[in-house]
N, C-alpha and C positions, 0 to 999 in steps of 0.2 A: 504759529498757530495754524496757518494753512497746511503745513506739512502734517501736523498732528491730526487735523481733520481728514486729510487725504488718507493717512494710514488707517484711521478708524473706518472710513468708507471701504477700504480694501479688505479689512478684516471681516466686515459685514458681508461683502460680496463673496469672500471665500467660503463663509459658512453657508450662504445661499447656494453656491456651486456644489458644495459637499452634499447639501440636502437634496439636490437634483441628481446626485450620483456622478457628478463631474469631478472626480477626485484628482485626476492628473492636472486639470486646469486649476483647481483649488490649490494644489501643492506647488505648482510651478508658475503660478500667476505672475509674480514679479519678473521671472526670467523670460517668460513668453512675451510679456508686455515690453520689456527692454529689447528683446530680440526683434520683435515686429517693428519697433520704432527705428532701431539701428539699421536694419536691413530694408526698411521701407516696404514692408510687405503690403500687398493689397489685402482687402478683407477676405477674399476668396482663398488666398494663399495662407493666411493666418488660420482660417477655419479648417483647411486641409491638415495643417500641422496639428491643430488641437484634436481633430478627429483621430489622427494616427496615434497621438499620445494617449488618448482615452482608450483606444482599442488595446494598446500595449498594457496600460494600467489595469484594464478589465481582465485581460488574460492572466496577468500576474496575481491579481487578487483572487481570481477563480482557482488557480493552482494552489495558492496558500490555503484557501477554504477547503479544497478537496484533500490537501495534505493533513489538515486538522481532523476532518471527518473520517479519514482513512484509519485513524487510531494506530498509526505506525509507531509513534513515539520516537525516541532517540535510537539510532543504530549506526554501526560502523559502515563507512562507504566501502564498496566492493574493491576499491583501490588498496584497502588494507588487508584483503584476503590473501593468505599465504597459499598459493597454488601448489607449492612444492611439499606442503605438509601432508595432505591426504595421500594414501598409497593408491587410491583409485578415485578418479573423478573425470568426467567427460567435459573438458573445458569448452569445446566447440558448442555442445548442447547448452551449457550454462550461458555462454555468451549470446547464443541465439535467443534464449529466454530473456536475457537482459536487454536485448535489442527488440523485444516484443514480437518475435517471430511467432510465438504461440498464439498471440491475439489475431494476427493476420490469418492464421490457419484454424483458429477457433479450437485450440487444443488445450488440455490440462497440462500442468507441470507438477510432477511429484518428485520431491527430494527425499531419498531414503538413506538413513545412516544413523550411527550411534550418537550419543551425546557428545557435545563439544567439537563437532566437526564443521560447523558453520552453516547448517541447514537454514536456521532462522535468519541469519545474517543475509544469506543469498536471497531467501524468499522476500525479505523486506526490501532489498535493493530492487528486485524485479518488480514488486508492487509499487515502489516509489517511482520507478521509471514509467510505469503506466500512468501514474498521477501526473507526472511532468509532461507526458504526451497528451494530456487533456481528458483522460478517462477517470471515471469514478472508481473507487477501490475501497476495500475494507479488510483490515487485518484483525483476526480474532483467534484465540486458542480454541481447540475443539471442546475443552471443558466449559469455557464461557459460552460458546455457541449453544451447546446442548442444554446447559443450565438455563439459558434464556428461553429456548424453545419449550423445554419441559415446564417452565414456570408460567406459561400462558394459561389463563383461567378458563378460557372457552375455546371452542372450535374456530369461531370467527377470529378471535385474537391470534390464535396460532397461525391461521392462514395469512393474516396480515404480516406477521413476523417472517413467515416463509417467503412471502412476496418481497419483503424488504431485503432479505438476504439473496433472493434470486435476481433482484433487479440491478444490483450493483454490477458494474462492468467486469471488475476483477475481484474475486473473493479469495482471500488467502486464509486457510485454516491451518493453524500451527499445532504441533504436538499431538497428532492423531496417533494413538497407541500408547501414550504414557500412562493412561488409566484404563481400567475396564469399565464397560457400561452395560446396562440392562438392555433387553430387547427393545423397549420403548425408545431408547436413544438411537439404536440402530435404525429403527423405522423412521424416525425424524430425520436423521442424516440422509437416509435413502430418499426420502421425499424431496429434500433440498437438492441433492445431487441430480435427481430426476428432473426437477424444474429447470436446472441449469444445463442439463445434458444437451450437447450439440447446439446450445444457444449462447452461453457465456462461459468463459474458462474459469477453472479453479486452479489455485496453487495450494498444494498440500505438502506439509512436512511430516514425516513419520519415522519412528525408530524401529518399525516392524516391517518385515518383508510381507508381501501380499498373502503369502501362504499362511502367515500368522494372524491375519486380520480376524478370522473367526474367533480367535481367543480374546480379541478386544471386545467383541460383542458375543459372549457365550450364549448359545441357545437361540441366537437370532437367525431366522430362516433367510433373511434378506442379505446376510453378510457376503455371500458369493456374488449375488446380483449387484451389491454395492461396489465391490471390487471391479466387476465387469464394466460398470458405468464409468468408474473413475479412470481405468486404464485404456478404455477404448478412445482413440484419438488423444493420446497423451505422450509427452516426453517424460520418461522415467529416468531420473538421475541418481545413480548410486554413488554414495560417498563413503569410502572406507579408510580406516587408519586409526591412529591413536588420538585421544581427546586433545584438542588444541588448548582447552581450558586447563587440563591437567598439566600440559607442558608449561603454560604460563605460571601456574601455581608452583611447579617444581623450580623453575628459574627464579621466581621471586623469593622462594625459600633459600635458595643458594646465595642470593644477593643479601639476604637478611632483611628484606623489605616486605611490605604487604602485597598480596596478589592484586594485580591490576584488574579492574572491572572489565568485563567483556560482554558483548551482546551475542556471542556465538552460542549456537546450540547444535 
């Protein structure tokens, strides 16, 4: 009965600790208690150990939260990227981006290439590395971004959304150029790029060369200025070759099996 009463008290204490945000102590309570008795820790020693564990747990939970809010979803790790498949890719520049060199220099990263060459896969890995390093990040397609901005019902609401996208440490905009947009969209994207200009970096993926960007925003007077803001202080990575997804599909067909799902773009 004494043991049951003791376990009940420990459960109650764990809930109180969780309520105070002491998750590591709540989760490892039995181990910490046993270790402190076995090693005959002083109260100060035990408190130092608990403080260290709480800092580690706080950092872990913060990264998990930022990973969720980044909207990255599932993606293949860069270790799965076939560097031999593209006929053209600047590996040192990609690796520098993965190492977050662009953040230290406050530069944009632009990945240009056709479909199925791994632009999105690389962009998501770069963004994820920023999250793991403790930065806030957000991954969003150009279509969803502009749909959100265009859907704001008032000027004040629009400014709040622009500030939201401008505030995040790393903003990754995927699939710029896959659709054509009206002048209003170009103006909104230009406003956002201007707010982040030389303040916080962008990661962009596009299937269009910069000379073709005016065709994405036909009639938009700011298209050239938009390109200038994006490429000034930017690492531009060209990826050329045949579609990796097409290769997988062809190989799967030859094997007589279904095409394996892939996150590459």
